[in-house]
C-alpha positions in Angstrom: 144.1 104.6 78.1 147.0 102.7 76.5 150.4 103.1 78.3 153.6 101.1 78.5 152.2 99.3 81.6 148.6 98.9 80.4 147.9 97.9 76.8 144.5 98.0 75.1 143.6 96.9 71.6 140.4 95.9 69.9 140.4 92.9 67.5 137.2 91.7 65.8 134.9 93.3 68.4 136.9 92.0 71.4 138.8 94.4 73.6 142.0 92.9 75.0 143.5 94.6 78.1 147.0 93.5 79.1 148.8 94.3 82.3 152.3 94.8 80.9 154.8 94.6 83.8 155.9 91.0 83.5 159.2 91.7 85.2 157.2 92.7 88.3 154.7 89.9 87.9 152.3 92.5 86.6 152.1 94.3 89.9 149.5 97.1 89.6 150.2 100.8 89.9 147.5 103.3 90.6 147.7 104.5 87.0 147.1 100.9 85.8 144.0 100.6 88.0 142.6 103.9 86.8 143.3 103.0 83.2 141.5 99.7 83.4 138.5 101.4 85.2 138.4 104.0 82.4 138.4 101.3 79.7 135.6 99.4 81.4 133.5 102.5 82.2 133.8 103.9 78.7 133.2 100.6 76.8 130.9 101.4 73.9 127.5 99.9 73.6 127.2 100.4 69.8 128.4 96.9 69.0 132.0 97.9 68.2 133.2 96.2 71.4 131.1 93.2 72.5 133.4 91.7 75.2 136.6 92.6 77.1 139.3 90.1 78.0 141.7 91.1 80.8 145.1 89.3 81.0 148.6 89.6 82.2 151.7 89.8 80.1 154.1 86.8 80.3 153.0 83.5 81.8 154.0 84.0 85.5 151.1 86.1 86.6 147.7 87.7 85.8 148.5 90.3 88.4 150.4 90.0 91.7 148.5 92.8 93.5 149.3 96.4 94.1 152.9 97.4 93.6 154.0 97.8 97.3 156.0 100.9 96.6 152.6 102.7 96.2 152.1 102.4 99.9 155.3 104.0 101.1 153.8 107.4 101.4 151.0 106.3 103.7 151.2 108.3 107.0 147.7 108.9 108.3 144.4 107.1 108.5 143.1 109.4 105.7 145.7 107.9 103.4 144.2 104.4 104.0 140.6 105.7 103.6 141.5 107.5 100.4 143.2 104.3 99.0 140.2 102.1 99.8 137.8 104.7 98.4 139.9 104.9 95.2 140.0 101.1 94.9 136.3 100.8 95.6 135.6 103.3 92.8 137.9 101.4 90.4 136.4 98.0 91.1 132.9 99.3 90.9 133.5 100.7 87.4 135.0 97.4 86.3 132.1 95.5 87.7 129.6 97.9 86.0 131.3 97.5 82.6 128.3 97.4 80.1 129.9 94.6 78.1 130.9 91.1 79.4 134.3 90.9 80.9 136.5 87.8 80.9 139.5 87.3 83.2 142.1 85.1 81.4 144.2 84.1 84.3 147.7 82.6 84.0 149.7 81.8 87.1 149.5 84.1 90.1 146.3 86.1 90.7 146.7 87.8 94.1 145.7 90.9 96.0 144.5 93.6 93.7 144.7 91.2 90.7 142.4 88.8 92.5 140.0 91.7 93.3 139.9 92.6 89.6 139.2 89.0 88.6 136.4 88.8 91.1 134.7 91.7 89.4 134.8 90.0 86.0 131.8 88.1 84.6 133.8 85.0 83.6 137.1 83.7 84.9 139.2 81.0 83.2 142.7 79.9 84.3 145.6 77.6 83.6 146.8 74.8 85.9 149.3 77.0 87.6 146.6 79.3 89.1 147.3 80.6 92.6 144.5 82.9 93.7 144.2 84.7 97.0 145.0 87.5 99.4 148.0 86.5 101.5 147.9 89.9 103.4 147.9 88.3 106.8 151.5 87.2 106.2 152.7 90.1 104.0 151.3 93.6 104.3 149.0 93.3 107.3 146.3 95.4 105.7 142.7 94.4 105.1 140.0 94.1 102.4 137.1 96.5 102.2 133.6 95.2 103.1 132.7 95.7 99.4 135.6 93.4 98.3 134.7 90.9 101.0 131.1 90.9 99.8 132.2 90.2 96.2 134.4 87.3 97.3 131.7 85.9 99.6 129.2 85.9 96.8 131.6 83.7 94.8 133.2 81.5 97.4 131.0 81.8 100.5 131.9 83.7 103.7 133.5 80.6 105.4 135.9 80.0 102.6 136.8 83.7 102.3 137.6 83.8 106.1 139.6 80.6 105.8 141.8 81.7 102.9 142.5 85.1 104.4 143.2 83.8 107.9 145.5 81.1 106.7 147.0 83.3 103.9 146.9 80.3 101.6 146.4 80.5 97.8 143.6 78.6 96.0 144.9 76.3 93.3 143.3 75.5 89.9 141.4 72.3 90.8 139.9 73.8 94.0 139.0 77.0 92.1 137.1 75.0 89.5 135.4 72.8 92.1 134.1 75.8 94.1 133.1 77.9 91.0 135.8 80.5 91.3 136.7 79.7 87.7 134.5 78.1 85.1 137.3 76.4 83.2 140.9 75.2 83.8 143.1 75.0 80.7 146.4 73.3 80.2 148.6 76.3 79.7 148.7 80.0 78.9 148.3 79.6 75.2 145.2 77.5 75.7 143.8 80.1 78.1 144.1 82.9 75.6 142.7 80.8 72.8 139.7 79.9 74.9 139.2 83.5 76.0 138.9 84.5 72.4 136.4 81.7 71.8 134.3 82.8 74.8 134.4 86.4 73.7 133.1 85.4 70.2 130.4 83.3 71.8 129.2 86.2 74.0 129.3 88.5 71.0 126.8 86.3 69.3 124.3 86.6 72.1 121.7 89.3 73.0 123.7 92.2 74.4 120.9 93.6 76.5 120.2 90.2 78.1 123.8 90.1 79.2 123.9 93.7 80.3 120.8 93.6 82.5 121.8 90.2 83.9 125.2 91.7 85.0 123.4 94.6 86.7 120.7 92.5 88.2 123.3 90.2 89.9 125.2 93.3 91.2 122.0 94.6 92.7 121.1 91.3 94.2 124.4 91.1 96.0 124.1 94.7 97.3 120.4 94.9 98.0 119.1 91.4 98.2 116.1 89.8 96.5 114.0 93.0 97.0 116.3 95.0 94.8 114.5 97.1 92.2 114.5 95.5 88.8 111.8 97.4 86.9 114.2 99.4 84.8 116.1 96.2 83.8 112.9 94.4 82.9 111.7 97.4 80.9 115.1 97.7 79.1 114.9 94.0 77.9 111.2 93.6 77.1 110.7 97.0 75.5 113.8 96.6 73.2 113.9 96.2 69.5 116.1 93.2 70.2 113.3 91.4 72.1 111.0 91.9 69.2 113.7 90.7 66.8 114.4 87.6 68.9 110.8 86.7 69.0 110.3 87.1 65.3 113.5 85.2 64.5 112.6 82.3 66.8 109.2 82.0 65.1 110.7 82.3 61.6 113.4 79.7 62.6 116.2 82.0 61.6 119.2 83.5 63.6 118.4 86.8 65.3 120.2 89.9 64.3 121.0 91.7 67.6 121.4 95.5 67.6 121.8 96.1 71.4 118.8 98.4 71.5 
């Protein structure tokens, strides 16, 4: 999973993923997409990794989208279908990661980078944030319906339409005001420090509560309020952690979560 372009290390129960192409503003290759998806899909649920932070190397960009050289071989409609199918699979695996994910965004977060950030559970950024999909004035391609649905769930359909039609980028203050990011920090160092603090906070909470909430929100977006949730309710209420939480609350002591 670790390559020159995609780094992954685990420190004190937090997995740190780094897009490592700062000279290209961390433009994403297909191998980088697949590596990130593999990390998220295979995140352990034994407590050894309790949160994953995704970031870009350098301070100029989180990720500036798919490396455009990846598109040069496109010749048929099947190439486009295959690309969007691949991207859909990658983003779905990131979204389904069993542990919480935090996008620690510095600078530009566009195209594929913005799609990845939209899949994360929490997003924080510095004041230089520029978020969006300027494809109407660059590549002339489009987003899949699944990606549009993720964005619309965060920003609302009207704003998604407006930012894609105008090809403008959302700045930090607007992103905070509309709920795209939960915090705006002063600079890149502050973003990384806060990402570590958030990961530690999440690590102290009931992992099954976080896991079923992630999945419940995903189903809500896809299937609406009638989405099946019986397995999620069973997972939480029938767990040893629920019993531990109840006993700890009554005994006025901190719970010892096990994730089962």
